[in-house]
C-alpha positions in Angstrom: 60.9 8.9 226.9 59.8 7.2 223.7 59.2 9.2 220.5 56.6 7.7 218.3 55.8 8.9 214.8 52.8 7.9 212.8 53.0 8.3 209.0 49.9 8.6 206.8 46.8 10.5 205.7 44.3 12.2 208.0 41.1 13.2 206.3 37.9 15.0 207.2 35.3 12.5 208.3 31.7 13.1 207.5 29.4 10.9 209.6 25.7 10.5 210.3 24.4 11.7 213.6 21.3 9.6 213.8 19.2 12.6 212.8 18.1 12.4 209.1 19.8 15.0 206.9 22.3 15.9 209.6 26.1 15.2 209.4 28.9 15.8 211.8 32.5 16.4 210.7 35.7 15.4 212.5 39.2 14.3 211.5 40.3 10.7 211.2 42.4 8.2 209.2 43.9 4.8 210.0 47.4 5.9 211.3 45.9 9.1 212.8 43.4 7.0 214.8 46.2 4.9 216.2 48.3 8.0 217.1 45.3 9.7 218.7 44.5 6.7 221.0 48.2 6.2 221.7 48.6 9.8 222.8 45.8 9.4 225.3 47.1 6.1 226.6 50.7 7.1 227.1 52.1 9.2 229.8 53.0 12.8 229.1 56.8 12.1 228.9 56.3 10.2 225.7 56.0 12.1 222.4 53.6 11.2 219.6 54.2 13.0 216.3 52.2 12.8 213.1 53.9 12.9 209.7 51.8 13.9 206.7 51.2 16.7 204.2 48.2 19.0 204.2 47.2 22.2 202.3 47.3 25.8 203.2 43.6 26.4 203.1 41.2 26.9 206.0 40.2 23.3 206.3 43.9 22.3 206.6 44.3 25.0 209.2 41.5 23.4 211.2 43.2 20.0 211.0 46.5 21.4 212.3 44.6 23.0 215.2 42.9 19.7 215.9 46.3 17.9 216.1 47.8 20.5 218.4 44.7 20.4 220.7 45.0 16.6 221.0 48.6 16.7 221.9 50.0 15.4 218.6 53.3 16.9 217.4 52.9 18.9 214.2 56.5 19.9 213.6 57.0 17.6 210.6 53.7 18.2 208.8 54.3 19.7 205.4 52.1 22.5 204.1 51.5 22.4 200.3 49.9 25.3 198.5 47.0 24.7 196.2 46.2 21.4 197.9 43.8 20.4 200.6 42.9 17.4 202.7 40.9 14.4 201.6 37.3 13.8 202.8 35.3 10.6 203.4 31.7 9.9 204.3 30.7 6.9 206.4 27.5 4.9 205.9 26.6 2.5 208.6 24.4 -0.6 208.4 24.1 -3.0 211.4 27.4 -1.6 212.8 29.4 -2.3 209.6 30.7 0.7 207.7 31.1 1.6 204.1 32.9 4.7 202.8 32.7 7.3 200.0 36.0 9.1 199.4 37.1 12.4 197.9 40.9 12.1 198.1 42.4 11.6 194.6 44.4 14.8 194.8 44.9 15.3 198.5 48.1 16.9 199.8 48.9 13.7 201.8 49.8 12.0 198.6 53.0 14.0 198.7 54.0 13.3 202.3 57.2 11.5 201.1 58.0 13.8 198.2 60.8 15.5 200.2 63.3 12.8 201.2 65.4 15.3 203.3 62.3 16.3 205.3 61.4 12.7 205.8 64.8 11.8 207.1 64.7 14.7 209.6 61.3 13.6 210.9 62.5 10.1 211.5 66.0 11.1 212.8 65.3 11.0 216.6 62.2 8.7 216.6 62.2 5.4 218.4 59.1 3.9 216.7 57.7 4.6 213.3 54.2 3.4 212.5 52.6 3.2 209.1 50.1 1.2 207.0 49.3 -0.2 203.7 47.1 2.8 203.1 50.0 5.1 203.7 51.9 3.2 201.0 48.9 2.9 198.6 48.2 6.7 198.3 51.8 7.6 197.2 53.2 7.8 193.7 55.6 4.9 192.9 58.8 6.9 193.4 57.6 8.2 196.8 56.7 4.7 197.9 60.4 3.8 197.2 61.5 6.9 199.1 59.5 6.0 202.1 60.5 2.3 202.1 64.2 3.3 201.8 63.9 5.8 204.6 62.2 3.3 206.9 64.8 0.7 206.0 67.6 3.1 207.1 65.6 3.9 210.2 65.4 0.2 211.1 69.0 -0.2 210.3 70.1 2.2 213.0 67.9 0.6 215.6 64.4 2.1 215.1 61.4 0.0 215.4 59.0 -0.1 212.4 55.4 -1.1 213.1 53.2 -1.9 210.1 49.5 -2.5 209.7 48.8 -3.8 206.2 45.3 -2.5 206.2 44.6 -3.9 202.8 42.5 -1.7 200.5 42.5 -3.0 196.9 40.5 -0.1 195.7 43.5 2.1 196.3 45.8 -0.1 194.1 45.9 -0.7 190.3 45.7 -4.5 190.8 45.7 -6.9 193.7 49.0 -8.3 192.5 50.5 -4.8 192.7 49.2 -4.4 196.2 50.7 -7.7 197.3 54.1 -6.9 195.9 54.3 -3.5 197.7 52.9 -4.9 200.9 55.5 -7.6 200.9 58.2 -5.0 200.6 56.8 -3.1 203.5 56.7 -6.2 205.7 60.4 -6.7 204.9 61.5 -3.5 206.7 59.1 -3.9 209.7 59.8 -5.2 213.2 56.2 -5.7 214.2 53.2 -6.4 211.8 49.6 -6.2 212.8 47.5 -7.8 210.0 43.8 -8.6 210.1 43.1 -12.2 209.2 39.9 -11.5 207.4 41.7 -9.2 205.0 44.6 -11.6 204.6 42.3 -14.6 203.9 40.5 -12.6 201.2 43.5 -11.2 199.4 46.2 -13.8 200.0 44.1 -16.9 200.4 45.3 -17.7 203.9 43.4 -20.7 205.4 44.2 -19.9 209.0 45.8 -17.2 211.1 49.0 -19.3 211.6 49.4 -19.3 207.8 49.3 -15.5 207.9 51.8 -15.3 210.7 54.3 -17.7 208.9 53.9 -15.8 205.6 54.7 -12.5 207.4 57.7 -14.0 209.1 59.0 -15.5 205.8 58.6 -12.0 204.3 60.9 -10.5 206.9 58.7 -9.4 209.9 60.3 -10.2 213.3 57.0 -10.3 215.2 53.4 -10.7 214.0 50.0 -10.1 215.7 47.1 -11.5 213.7 43.8 -9.8 214.6 40.8 -11.9 214.0 37.6 -9.9 214.8 35.9 -11.7 217.7 38.1 -14.8 217.2 41.4 -15.6 218.8 44.3 -13.3 218.4 47.4 -15.1 217.1 50.8 -13.9 218.4 54.1 -14.8 216.8 57.2 -13.7 218.8 60.7 -13.0 217.6 61.7 -16.6 217.9 58.8 -17.8 215.7 56.8 -19.3 218.6 53.0 -18.8 218.4 50.4 -18.5 221.0 46.8 -17.4 221.0 44.6 -15.2 223.3 40.8 -14.9 223.3 39.5 -11.3 223.2 36.7 -10.3 225.6 33.2 -10.8 224.4 31.6 -7.5 223.0 27.9 -7.3 223.8 27.0 -4.3 221.6 28.5 -3.3 218.3 27.5 0.2 217.1 30.2 1.1 214.7 33.3 -0.9 213.7 35.2 2.1 212.5 38.8 2.2 214.0 38.5 -1.2 215.6 41.9 -2.3 214.3 43.5 1.1 214.7 42.5 1.3 218.4 43.6 -2.3 219.0 47.0 -1.3 217.6 47.2 1.6 220.0 46.2 -0.4 223.0 48.7 -3.1 222.1 51.6 -0.7 221.6 50.8 1.3 224.7 50.7 -1.8 226.9 54.0 -3.1 225.5 55.7 0.3 226.1 54.4 0.0 229.7 56.2 -3.4 230.1 53.4 -5.9 229.2 54.0 -9.2 227.5 52.6 -9.8 224.0 49.7 -11.7 225.5 48.9 -9.0 228.0 49.3 -6.3 225.3 46.9 -8.1 222.9 44.2 -8.3 225.6 44.7 -4.6 226.3 44.3 -3.8 222.6 41.2 -6.0 222.4 39.5 -4.4 225.4 40.1 -0.9 223.9 38.8 -1.9 220.5 35.7 -3.5 222.1 34.9 -0.2 223.8 35.5 1.8 220.6 33.1 -0.3 218.5 30.4 0.3 221.1 30.1 4.0 220.0 29.8 6.0 216.9 32.9 7.4 215.1 36.6 6.7 214.8 37.8 8.6 217.9 35.9 7.7 221.1 37.3 9.6 224.1 35.1 7.6 226.5 36.8 4.4 225.5 40.1 5.4 227.1 38.9 5.6 230.7 35.5 3.8 230.9 33.3 4.4 233.9 
């Protein structure tokens, strides 16, 4: 049995239904999306827990109920009075999404405020998964607390998996973002960057440049996602190979493309697949997810 913990912020997701003036609400967020897909892909003997902080209001209660109904462990979720969850609204145009957020004072910003609770949550885990968004929403001291906790976790044999998920709007400056992201890479076993983001914010000319930079920063393995382009894989020896993802005929909504890829990759590796096989499994899942609306697409798991 493998115990997987995902660390981050889940928010209420407001999305268009296709009917003018009508919205639907669900729950989503980058690390939550990956945990949700992973829970559905893994066998029941594996455990998937979510680490975050939420409020004590009715909306937060609904979120806890959602986690439990989906099979996600809630034991290590903190409840903070006088706080609530963040919200975001998705606007779609030609399959590409843009977001409007209400999250500046969400409870999740305090998910690492209790170092002892964080240590307890990580104590018996095998894999800890987090993202650049997890890091970005935290106060500076809590970023340090989380980095140090994950460093100790890695030091005792835990695997840290990191998706940079670069979002400059969450940071004071791009330079600040780069500095903290590099510190996160240094404690991570496996990193799952998106080349498009890395090219924009680090000036990388090609995926192999991204992979080498991550290795130089301390990552043991790197998987560079590249949209419809080739996926670059860098193993623990530094050797690089590429695989071509399947062609996707219809793109409806690119929300959670990277998050679902990460889940497909991790689930396949846990089942014994090679990095190449795992990358293709992740790409196939992501291809099905972007063919439907929303972040969490149940039909993408077992397509007919």
